[in-house]
MARPAMI-508956 format. One line per field, with one value per residue: residue number from 0; y, z, x of N, C-alpha, C in turn. Coordinates in Angstrom, 2 decimals, decimal comma. Each point is the difference from the previous one (the first is absolute). Layout:
<pts>
resi NUM	...
n_py Y	...
n_pz Z	...
n_px X	...
ca_py Y	...
ca_pz Z	...
ca_px X	...
c_py Y	...
c_pz Z	...
c_px X	...
</pts>
This chain:
<pts>
resi 0	1	2	3	4	5	6	7	8	9	10	11	12	13	14	15	16	17	18	19	20	21	22	23	24	25	26	27	28	29	30	31	32	33	34	35	36	37	38	39	40	41	42	43	44	45	46	47	48	49	50	51	52	53	54	55	56	57	58	59	60	61	62	63	64	65	66	67	68	69	70	71	72	73	74	75	76	77	78	79	80	81	82	83	84	85	86	87	88	89	90	91	92	93	94	95	96	97	98	99	100	101	102	103	104	105	106	107	108	109	110	111	112	113	114	115	116	117	118	119	120	121	122	123	124	125	126	127	128	129	130	131	132	133	134	135	136	137	138	139	140	141	142	143	144	145	146	147	148	149	150	151	152	153	154	155	156	157	158	159	160	161	162	163	164	165	166	167	168	169	170	171	172	173	174	175	176	177	178	179	180	181	182	183	184	185	186	187	188	189	190	191	192	193	194	195	196	197	198	199	200	201	202	203	204	205	206	207	208	209	210	211	212	213	214	215	216	217	218	219	220	221	222	223	224	225	226	227	228	229	230	231	232	233	234	235	236	237	238	239	240	241	242	243	244	245	246	247	248	249	250	251	252	253	254	255	256	257	258	259	260	261	262	263	264	265	266	267	268	269
n_py 182,56	1,09	0,35	-1,24	0,00	1,25	-0,39	-1,12	0,75	0,80	-1,06	-0,48	1,18	0,24	-0,96	-0,49	-0,54	0,25	1,17	0,21	-0,43	0,73	0,99	-0,30	-0,04	0,94	0,84	0,15	1,09	0,74	1,10	0,10	-1,31	0,31	1,15	-0,31	0,28	1,22	-0,66	-0,74	1,07	0,59	-1,09	-0,07	1,31	-0,40	-0,93	1,20	0,19	0,57	-1,04	0,89	0,28	-0,61	0,72	1,08	-0,17	-0,24	1,05	0,66	-0,46	0,27	1,14	0,02	-0,30	0,82	0,82	-0,45	0,09	1,20	0,25	-0,49	0,67	1,04	-0,32	-0,17	1,13	-0,38	-0,37	1,22	0,22	0,18	0,99	-0,77	0,96	0,34	-0,49	1,06	0,12	1,18	-0,78	1,02	0,36	-0,70	1,13	-0,52	-0,53	1,09	-0,36	-0,59	0,06	1,21	0,24	-0,52	0,70	1,02	-0,20	-0,13	1,05	0,61	-0,34	0,32	1,09	0,12	-0,22	0,85	0,83	-0,15	0,10	0,84	-0,05	-0,39	-1,26	0,55	-0,41	-0,13	1,06	-0,14	0,79	-0,70	-1,13	0,44	0,40	-1,10	-0,65	0,79	-0,28	-1,25	0,24	0,76	1,23	-0,82	0,56	-0,63	0,90	0,96	-0,46	-0,12	1,20	0,47	-0,67	0,39	1,21	-0,02	-0,51	0,82	1,08	-0,20	-0,14	0,07	0,94	0,54	-0,51	0,28	0,95	0,52	1,15	-0,15	0,44	-0,69	-0,99	0,15	0,14	-1,01	-0,66	0,38	-0,29	-1,11	-0,21	0,31	-0,68	-0,97	0,11	0,11	-1,00	-0,68	0,30	-0,11	-0,87	0,51	-1,32	0,50	-0,84	0,40	1,25	-0,31	-0,54	1,10	0,64	-0,78	0,17	1,28	-0,18	-0,68	0,90	0,90	-0,72	-0,10	1,29	0,20	-0,83	0,63	1,11	-0,63	-0,43	1,23	-0,06	-0,79	-0,24	0,11	0,33	-0,98	-0,75	0,49	-0,12	-1,22	-0,17	0,58	-0,71	-1,05	0,39	0,24	-1,18	-0,37	0,81	-0,42	-1,22	0,38	0,61	-1,07	-0,47	1,10	0,61	0,08	-1,20	0,81	-1,11	0,28	1,15	-0,05	0,97	0,87	0,85	-0,71	0,01	1,29	0,16	-0,73	0,70	1,12	-0,37	-0,34	1,14	-1,12	0,86	0,21	0,54	-1,12	-0,23	-1,17
n_pz 2,30	0,37	-1,29	-0,42	0,87	-0,37	-1,27	0,28	0,72	-1,07	-0,81	0,87	0,62	-1,31	0,22	-0,75	0,97	-0,96	-0,22	1,31	0,05	-1,07	0,54	1,14	-0,91	-0,19	0,11	-1,18	0,73	-0,93	-0,04	-1,23	-0,10	0,51	-0,61	-1,28	-0,30	0,24	0,90	0,22	0,04	0,70	0,72	0,01	0,25	0,82	-0,01	-0,27	0,91	-0,97	-0,27	0,86	-0,96	-0,93	0,63	0,03	-1,27	-0,24	0,76	-0,61	-1,17	0,43	0,39	-1,13	-0,60	0,80	-0,32	-1,24	0,09	0,55	-0,94	-0,87	0,62	-0,02	-1,25	-0,09	0,66	-0,19	-1,12	0,31	-1,20	-0,82	-0,85	-0,48	-0,12	-0,97	-0,74	-0,30	-1,14	0,60	0,12	-0,75	1,10	-0,55	0,14	0,71	-1,12	-0,26	-0,07	-1,12	-0,18	0,54	-0,71	-1,07	0,35	0,30	-1,10	-0,60	0,69	-0,19	-1,28	0,02	0,63	-0,84	-0,99	0,64	0,21	-1,23	-0,38	1,01	-0,80	0,93	-0,42	-0,73	1,18	-0,70	0,66	1,12	0,51	-0,76	0,33	1,26	-0,07	-0,67	0,88	0,93	-0,54	-0,10	1,23	-0,42	0,14	-1,02	-1,20	-0,50	-0,93	0,90	0,64	-1,20	-0,31	1,18	-0,10	-1,27	0,30	1,09	-0,73	-0,97	0,75	0,80	-0,15	-1,29	0,47	0,73	-1,12	-0,16	0,73	-0,85	0,23	-1,02	0,55	-1,02	0,28	1,30	-0,29	-0,84	0,91	1,00	-0,81	-0,41	1,27	0,33	-1,09	0,32	1,25	-0,47	-0,85	0,86	0,89	-1,17	0,07	-1,05	0,04	0,70	-0,69	-0,98	0,40	0,21	-1,21	-0,41	0,76	-0,62	-1,13	0,31	0,36	-1,14	-0,61	0,67	-0,37	-1,20	0,07	0,53	-0,93	-0,91	0,60	-0,05	-1,23	-0,33	1,28	-0,14	-1,11	0,88	0,91	-0,52	0,03	1,18	0,28	-0,55	0,64	1,04	-0,20	-0,18	1,05	0,62	-0,39	0,28	1,01	0,22	-0,10	0,70	0,85	-0,10	0,09	0,75	-0,65	-0,79	0,57	-0,53	-0,72	0,51	-0,30	1,25	-0,02	0,96	-0,92	-0,87	0,91	0,26	-1,30	-0,12	1,03	-0,50	-1,18	0,79	0,40	0,61	0,93	0,85	-1,15	-0,16	1,15	-0,38
n_px -25,66	0,72	-0,16	0,27	1,00	0,33	-0,16	0,65	0,83	0,00	-0,03	0,88	-0,26	0,15	0,88	-0,96	-0,76	-0,90	0,61	0,04	-1,24	-0,31	0,68	-0,61	-0,97	0,94	-1,02	0,62	-0,15	-0,53	0,76	-0,53	0,24	1,19	0,19	-0,31	-1,26	0,46	0,72	-1,07	-0,78	0,96	0,10	-1,31	0,05	0,96	-0,95	-0,51	0,95	0,73	0,71	-0,54	-0,90	0,76	0,93	-0,79	-0,37	1,29	0,27	-0,97	0,43	1,23	-0,56	-0,71	1,13	0,67	-1,01	0,13	1,33	-0,19	-0,93	0,87	0,96	-0,84	-0,30	1,31	-0,14	-1,28	0,62	0,39	-0,52	1,02	-0,19	0,93	0,90	0,82	0,99	0,77	0,68	-0,11	-1,06	-0,38	-0,67	-0,98	-0,68	-0,98	-0,45	-0,70	-1,28	-0,33	1,33	-0,08	-1,10	0,60	1,08	-0,82	-0,72	1,18	0,43	-1,16	0,03	1,29	-0,45	-1,04	0,85	0,80	-1,03	-0,50	1,27	-0,21	-1,07	-0,86	-0,26	-0,94	-0,47	-1,14	-0,46	-0,69	0,91	0,83	-0,64	-0,03	1,26	0,33	-0,78	0,54	1,17	-0,45	-0,41	0,99	-0,44	-0,22	0,09	-1,08	0,21	0,20	-1,08	-0,51	0,46	-0,39	-1,15	-0,10	0,44	-0,77	-1,00	0,33	0,14	-1,04	-1,32	0,30	0,82	-0,98	-0,50	1,27	-0,55	0,86	0,62	0,80	1,11	0,52	-0,88	0,23	1,27	-0,16	-0,73	0,78	1,01	-0,65	-0,32	1,24	0,37	-0,85	0,41	1,25	-0,22	-0,75	0,93	0,64	-1,00	-0,63	-0,20	-0,99	-0,78	0,80	-0,13	-1,28	0,05	0,62	-0,90	-0,90	0,66	0,00	-1,29	-0,16	0,72	-0,71	-1,07	0,55	0,27	-1,22	-0,42	0,72	-0,44	-1,19	0,28	0,42	-0,33	1,06	-0,73	-1,01	0,94	0,74	-1,10	-0,29	1,30	-0,01	-1,15	0,58	1,11	-0,81	-0,72	1,15	0,43	-1,24	0,28	1,25	-0,53	-1,08	0,83	0,79	-1,26	0,13	-0,98	1,03	-0,11	0,91	-0,01	-1,21	0,61	-0,42	-0,90	0,31	-0,44	0,71	0,96	-0,20	-0,14	1,10	0,50	-0,49	0,47	1,02	-0,55	-0,36	0,45	-1,00	-0,35	0,71	-0,62	0,51
ca_py -0,69	0,90	0,60	-1,03	-0,23	1,14	-0,11	-1,09	0,46	1,03	-0,57	-1,15	0,12	0,02	-1,30	-0,66	-1,37	-0,91	0,06	-0,70	-1,44	-0,46	-0,02	-1,13	-1,23	-0,09	0,80	1,14	1,10	1,24	1,10	0,47	-0,98	0,05	1,24	0,18	1,36	0,79	-0,66	-1,07	0,63	0,53	-1,15	-0,48	0,95	-0,18	-1,13	0,49	0,77	-0,79	-0,48	-0,45	-0,63	-1,46	-0,49	0,09	-1,03	-1,30	-0,13	-0,25	-1,38	-0,88	0,04	-0,87	-1,39	-0,42	-0,13	-1,32	-1,04	0,11	-0,59	-1,45	-0,51	0,07	-1,12	-1,23	0,09	-0,99	-1,27	0,28	-0,06	1,26	-0,05	0,43	0,30	-0,88	0,60	0,12	-0,76	0,44	-0,38	1,13	-0,33	0,58	-0,03	-0,75	0,78	-0,04	-0,47	-1,28	-1,00	0,17	-0,58	-1,45	-0,48	-0,01	-1,12	-1,26	-0,17	-0,40	-1,36	-0,91	-0,08	-0,91	-1,36	-0,45	-0,28	-1,19	-1,17	-0,44	-0,36	-1,39	-0,25	0,61	-0,88	0,82	-0,12	0,39	1,45	0,30	-0,30	1,01	1,28	-0,10	-0,01	1,40	0,68	-0,39	0,38	1,45	0,58	0,30	-0,33	-1,43	-0,20	0,12	-1,15	-1,14	0,17	-0,27	-1,43	-0,69	0,24	-0,69	-1,45	-0,30	0,34	-0,36	-1,20	-1,20	-0,34	-0,41	-1,35	-0,97	0,02	1,04	0,72	0,21	1,44	0,58	0,10	1,13	1,24	0,21	0,34	1,36	0,92	0,07	0,70	1,41	0,58	0,16	1,09	1,26	0,25	0,38	1,22	1,15	0,09	1,13	-0,58	-0,14	-1,41	-0,61	0,48	-0,79	-1,30	0,20	-0,01	-1,39	-0,72	0,53	-0,63	-1,39	0,01	0,23	-1,25	-0,96	0,45	-0,31	-1,45	-0,21	0,46	-0,96	-1,19	0,39	1,25	0,57	0,74	1,07	1,36	0,22	0,12	1,33	0,97	-0,14	0,57	1,46	0,39	-0,16	1,11	1,17	-0,22	0,27	1,47	0,53	-0,60	0,80	1,31	-0,14	-0,22	1,19	0,75	1,00	-0,57	-0,42	-1,17	-0,47	0,93	0,73	1,22	-0,05	0,16	-1,27	-0,94	0,42	-0,44	-1,46	-0,33	0,30	-0,97	-1,28	0,10	-0,55	0,39	0,88	1,34	0,00	0,72	-0,44
ca_pz 1,26	1,06	-0,42	0,12	1,42	0,51	-0,58	0,69	1,33	-0,14	-0,38	0,85	0,75	-0,89	-0,62	0,60	0,45	-1,12	-0,75	0,80	-0,07	-1,33	-0,02	0,82	-0,73	-1,16	-1,15	-0,25	-0,45	-0,46	0,94	-0,14	0,61	1,45	0,56	-0,50	-0,23	-1,05	-0,40	-0,94	-1,24	-0,69	-0,49	-1,18	-1,08	-0,49	-0,93	-1,38	-0,34	-0,65	0,78	1,35	0,00	0,01	1,26	1,00	-0,34	0,34	1,46	0,39	-0,39	0,93	1,24	-0,16	-0,03	1,37	0,66	-0,39	0,73	1,40	0,12	-0,13	1,25	1,01	-0,27	0,44	1,39	0,92	-0,03	0,28	-1,22	-0,67	-1,36	0,01	-1,29	-0,36	-0,01	-1,34	-0,21	0,98	1,30	0,60	0,11	-0,93	0,67	-0,66	-1,00	-0,04	-1,26	0,01	0,64	1,45	0,41	-0,15	1,06	1,25	-0,08	0,11	1,39	0,80	-0,42	0,63	1,42	0,10	-0,27	1,19	1,07	-0,34	0,01	1,39	0,51	0,08	-0,83	0,62	0,12	0,34	1,33	0,03	-0,18	-1,44	-0,62	0,42	-0,62	-1,44	-0,17	0,12	-1,23	-1,11	0,28	0,07	-0,88	-1,35	-1,02	-0,38	-0,97	0,68	0,88	-0,84	-0,33	1,21	0,24	-1,06	0,16	1,19	-0,32	-0,90	0,53	1,40	0,52	-0,69	0,58	1,38	0,00	0,36	1,45	0,43	-1,06	0,16	0,04	-1,35	-0,46	0,72	-0,56	-1,31	0,20	0,56	-1,05	-0,97	0,60	0,10	-1,34	-0,24	0,85	-0,57	-1,29	0,18	0,80	-0,88	-0,93	0,14	0,34	1,45	0,38	-0,19	1,10	1,18	-0,19	0,32	1,45	0,43	-0,22	0,98	1,28	-0,09	0,17	1,42	0,67	-0,23	0,75	1,41	0,11	-0,07	1,25	1,06	-0,19	0,13	0,79	0,04	-1,24	-0,14	-0,04	-1,28	-1,06	0,11	-0,52	-1,45	-0,53	0,07	-1,08	-1,28	-0,13	-0,35	-1,37	-0,95	-0,16	-0,87	-1,32	-0,66	-0,32	-1,13	-1,22	-0,24	-1,22	0,21	0,74	-1,08	0,35	1,33	1,05	0,42	0,80	1,28	-0,23	-0,52	1,12	0,83	-0,68	0,09	1,37	0,12	-0,82	0,69	1,26	-0,18	1,11	-0,35	-0,42	0,00	1,21	0,62
ca_px -0,24	-0,51	-1,27	-1,02	-0,24	-0,78	-1,34	-0,68	-0,39	-1,04	-1,31	-0,31	-1,26	-1,15	-0,20	-1,15	0,25	-0,13	1,25	1,02	-0,25	0,42	1,46	0,43	-0,30	0,88	-0,43	0,89	-0,85	0,64	-0,28	-1,36	-0,89	0,18	-0,54	-1,36	-0,44	0,63	1,24	-0,31	-0,45	1,19	0,75	-0,72	0,23	1,37	0,09	-0,11	1,20	1,05	1,15	-0,34	-1,32	0,09	0,55	-1,06	-0,99	0,58	-0,03	-1,40	-0,28	0,69	-0,76	-1,17	0,46	0,30	-1,30	-0,51	0,74	-0,41	-1,34	0,17	0,55	-1,05	-0,91	0,65	0,44	-0,56	0,72	1,41	0,80	0,25	0,51	1,39	0,62	1,11	1,33	0,56	1,22	0,99	-0,55	-0,70	-1,42	-0,97	-1,32	-1,09	-0,69	-1,46	-0,57	-0,70	0,85	-0,14	-1,28	0,12	0,89	-0,76	-0,93	0,74	0,45	-1,17	-0,36	0,96	-0,33	-1,14	0,49	0,72	-0,97	-0,78	0,88	0,17	-1,31	-0,42	-1,19	-1,18	-1,16	-1,17	-0,59	-1,42	-0,08	0,10	-1,30	-0,98	0,33	-0,28	-1,46	-0,43	0,42	-0,88	-1,39	-0,12	-1,00	0,46	-0,98	0,11	1,07	1,29	0,11	0,39	1,43	0,75	-0,04	0,74	1,43	0,47	-0,01	1,12	1,33	0,21	-0,67	0,48	1,29	-0,22	-0,60	1,05	0,15	0,92	0,69	1,44	0,31	0,02	-1,39	-0,60	0,53	-0,62	-1,42	-0,10	0,39	-1,10	-1,14	0,39	-0,16	-1,44	-0,48	0,46	-0,64	-1,41	-0,09	0,20	-1,13	-0,93	-1,30	-0,05	-0,09	1,32	0,85	-0,37	0,63	1,41	0,12	-0,22	1,26	0,95	-0,32	0,43	1,46	0,26	-0,35	1,08	1,17	-0,25	0,23	1,45	0,59	-0,35	0,83	1,40	0,03	1,35	0,23	-1,00	0,57	0,69	-1,00	-0,63	0,96	0,03	-1,24	0,13	0,92	-0,71	-0,95	0,81	0,48	-1,09	-0,11	1,05	-0,20	-1,05	0,57	0,92	-0,78	-0,81	0,29	1,03	1,14	0,90	0,81	-0,35	0,44	-1,20	0,19	-0,71	-1,44	-0,52	-0,05	-1,13	-1,22	-0,07	-0,39	-1,43	-0,76	0,01	-0,72	-1,36	-0,84	-1,11	0,41	1,47	0,37	1,25
c_py 0,90	0,62	-1,01	-0,27	1,10	-0,06	-1,08	0,40	1,00	-0,61	-1,12	0,17	-0,08	-1,37	-0,74	-1,40	-1,01	-0,05	-0,74	-1,52	-0,57	-0,11	-1,20	-1,32	-0,07	0,78	1,21	1,13	1,20	1,10	0,49	-0,95	0,04	1,21	0,20	1,46	0,69	-0,65	-1,10	0,58	0,53	-1,14	-0,58	0,90	-0,20	-1,13	0,44	0,81	-0,90	-0,33	-0,54	-0,77	-1,53	-0,58	0,02	-1,09	-1,39	-0,22	-0,29	-1,44	-1,01	-0,04	-0,92	-1,47	-0,48	-0,14	-1,38	-1,10	0,02	-0,63	-1,53	-0,59	0,08	-1,15	-1,30	-0,01	-1,02	-1,33	0,21	-0,07	1,40	-0,26	0,56	0,30	-0,98	0,73	0,07	-0,77	0,38	-0,26	1,20	-0,32	0,75	-0,05	-0,81	0,93	-0,16	-0,52	-1,38	-1,10	0,06	-0,67	-1,52	-0,58	-0,07	-1,18	-1,34	-0,27	-0,45	-1,41	-1,03	-0,15	-0,93	-1,45	-0,56	-0,37	-1,29	-1,25	-0,55	-0,46	-1,51	-0,21	0,48	-0,95	0,85	-0,26	0,51	1,49	0,37	-0,25	1,05	1,33	-0,01	0,00	1,42	0,80	-0,29	0,49	1,52	0,49	0,44	-0,26	-1,48	-0,26	0,04	-1,16	-1,24	0,07	-0,35	-1,50	-0,77	0,15	-0,74	-1,51	-0,37	0,17	-0,53	-1,34	-1,27	-0,46	-0,51	-1,42	-1,07	-0,03	1,02	0,68	0,03	1,50	0,63	0,13	1,18	1,32	0,31	0,45	1,43	1,03	0,17	0,79	1,48	0,69	0,24	1,17	1,34	0,34	0,46	1,29	1,24	0,21	1,25	-0,47	-0,34	-1,47	-0,71	0,48	-0,76	-1,41	0,09	-0,02	-1,40	-0,83	0,47	-0,64	-1,47	-0,09	0,22	-1,25	-1,03	0,41	-0,27	-1,49	-0,31	0,37	-0,92	-1,25	0,32	1,30	0,66	0,84	1,20	1,39	0,30	0,20	1,37	1,08	-0,07	0,58	1,52	0,50	-0,10	1,13	1,28	-0,08	0,33	1,50	0,53	-0,59	0,77	1,36	-0,09	-0,22	1,20	0,62	1,09	-0,49	-0,63	-1,12	-0,48	0,88	0,90	1,22	-0,18	0,12	-1,30	-1,07	0,33	-0,47	-1,51	-0,45	0,24	-1,01	-1,36	0,01	-0,44	0,38	0,98	1,40	0,15	0,71	-0,40	0,65
c_pz 1,08	-0,38	0,15	1,45	0,58	-0,52	0,73	1,38	-0,08	-0,27	0,95	0,77	-0,88	-0,63	0,72	0,47	-1,14	-0,85	0,75	-0,10	-1,35	-0,07	0,78	-0,73	-1,34	-1,22	-0,13	-0,62	-0,43	1,02	-0,11	0,62	1,52	0,60	-0,41	-0,32	-1,15	-0,49	-1,02	-1,33	-0,80	-0,59	-1,26	-1,19	-0,61	-1,02	-1,45	-0,44	-0,72	0,98	1,37	0,04	0,02	1,31	1,11	-0,25	0,40	1,52	0,50	-0,35	0,93	1,34	-0,06	0,01	1,40	0,82	-0,31	0,80	1,48	0,21	-0,09	1,30	1,14	-0,19	0,57	1,50	0,94	0,02	0,14	-1,20	-0,58	-1,42	0,01	-1,42	-0,28	0,10	-1,44	-0,09	0,97	1,44	0,74	0,06	-1,01	0,68	-0,79	-0,94	0,10	-1,33	0,15	0,67	1,51	0,50	-0,08	1,13	1,34	0,02	0,17	1,43	0,89	-0,34	0,64	1,50	0,22	-0,21	1,23	1,13	-0,28	0,06	1,41	0,62	0,10	-0,99	0,72	-0,05	0,41	1,42	-0,05	-0,23	-1,48	-0,69	0,32	-0,71	-1,51	-0,27	0,10	-1,24	-1,14	0,19	0,10	-1,05	-1,33	-0,97	-0,37	-0,97	0,67	0,98	-0,77	-0,36	1,21	0,27	-1,01	0,20	1,23	-0,20	-0,79	0,68	1,40	0,38	-0,67	0,56	1,44	0,09	0,41	1,51	0,52	-1,23	0,30	0,05	-1,39	-0,56	0,67	-0,62	-1,34	0,14	0,50	-1,06	-1,02	0,55	0,18	-1,35	-0,31	0,81	-0,59	-1,29	0,17	0,79	-0,87	-0,95	0,26	0,38	1,49	0,43	-0,16	1,06	1,29	-0,08	0,31	1,50	0,55	-0,18	0,99	1,37	0,01	0,21	1,46	0,81	-0,14	0,76	1,49	0,25	0,00	1,32	1,16	-0,10	0,26	0,82	0,05	-1,24	-0,17	-0,03	-1,33	-1,13	0,03	-0,55	-1,51	-0,64	0,02	-1,11	-1,36	-0,23	-0,39	-1,45	-1,03	-0,23	-0,93	-1,40	-0,79	-0,40	-1,22	-1,32	-0,35	-1,35	0,29	0,82	-1,01	0,48	1,42	1,14	0,37	0,85	1,36	-0,18	-0,51	1,09	0,91	-0,61	0,11	1,39	0,19	-0,77	0,68	1,32	-0,21	1,14	-0,48	-0,28	0,00	1,22	0,61	-0,63
c_px -0,53	-1,35	-1,14	-0,34	-0,88	-1,43	-0,80	-0,47	-1,15	-1,37	-0,42	-1,31	-1,23	-0,31	-1,12	0,36	-0,08	1,26	1,10	-0,18	0,42	1,52	0,53	-0,21	0,75	-0,42	0,91	-0,82	0,83	-0,29	-1,45	-1,01	0,08	-0,72	-1,46	-0,29	0,70	1,30	-0,27	-0,46	1,19	0,81	-0,67	0,24	1,39	0,11	-0,08	1,22	1,01	1,12	-0,42	-1,32	0,06	0,54	-1,06	-1,05	0,50	-0,03	-1,42	-0,37	0,64	-0,73	-1,21	0,42	0,34	-1,27	-0,61	0,68	-0,38	-1,37	0,08	0,53	-1,00	-1,00	0,57	0,31	-0,66	0,76	1,51	0,91	0,19	0,47	1,42	0,47	1,13	1,33	0,50	1,31	1,12	-0,46	-0,60	-1,49	-0,86	-1,36	-1,01	-0,75	-1,52	-0,47	-0,64	0,82	-0,15	-1,29	0,06	0,84	-0,72	-0,97	0,70	0,45	-1,15	-0,44	0,93	-0,27	-1,18	0,47	0,71	-0,95	-0,75	0,85	0,20	-1,31	-0,19	-1,15	-1,26	-1,18	-1,21	-0,48	-1,44	-0,17	0,06	-1,33	-1,04	0,25	-0,29	-1,49	-0,54	0,38	-0,96	-1,43	-0,19	-0,99	0,63	-1,13	0,16	1,15	1,37	0,20	0,44	1,49	0,86	0,07	0,85	1,51	0,55	0,01	1,24	1,34	0,25	-0,61	0,47	1,35	-0,15	-0,57	1,02	0,25	0,98	0,62	1,48	0,25	-0,03	-1,41	-0,68	0,45	-0,66	-1,45	-0,15	0,37	-1,11	-1,18	0,32	-0,17	-1,46	-0,55	0,39	-0,70	-1,44	-0,15	0,12	-1,19	-0,83	-1,40	-0,03	-0,02	1,33	0,98	-0,31	0,60	1,50	0,23	-0,18	1,27	1,07	-0,23	0,39	1,51	0,37	-0,30	1,12	1,26	-0,16	0,24	1,50	0,65	-0,34	0,88	1,47	0,11	1,37	0,30	-0,93	0,61	0,71	-0,99	-0,67	0,94	0,08	-1,25	0,05	0,91	-0,68	-0,99	0,74	0,46	-1,09	-0,15	1,08	-0,10	-1,05	0,54	0,90	-0,72	-0,89	0,32	1,02	1,19	0,96	0,92	-0,24	0,46	-1,18	0,37	-0,68	-1,52	-0,62	-0,05	-1,17	-1,33	-0,17	-0,42	-1,49	-0,85	-0,06	-0,73	-1,44	-0,93	-1,10	0,52	1,52	0,56	1,32	1,22
</pts>
């Protein structure tokens, strides 16, 4: 105890703001991860020693797992939700576990939030602004083939439903979900014209969300928060699917790569 206290006071001035922030968000770090530099190199070397090596490796692994849980909770922070652990047979708390279950749980929480928002919506009746915005979406500069795909998908998924004069909240949710999937699929294409189509579907989705917010202005703030949480979720989901992410547990470097891969700004400047 006294030795640990003295050590903590000695290294306190050297702890970076980033390390402090991770600690505040629940990430359990090893001494080498806290101090960095030579201390981290020495700690890594200890993993090859008998007896103590497995314990050091286990501590490093636990640190990565708490990092995953912290990233999941940050993803959920816009909607005020957190991932909670459970309790053992003696009612002792068990921390939340990293891995594929964690990613699924985050996705389910966000999906439930969308369901809650949509369930409180009024039926959506088209207005003049919707017609103008959709016309602009359809008249954008695309190749003839991609324009045909855009028109066909919107006829099938949207315009055929609008023929009745309005959309129910559940119909709206299905349409927006389908268009979001199309936008994501085409945005990942290696073909430039298909990536442009992906952006067109993304703009259509934005048009529909603007319409939803005009019809339900009281729900607009909640919807924006859910969209932010979903965008965050896509980053940790991509990180968990990275090569080398065993059982869906990702490293800080894999999360960083996923964030960069999800940046659609010019030269990934954001």
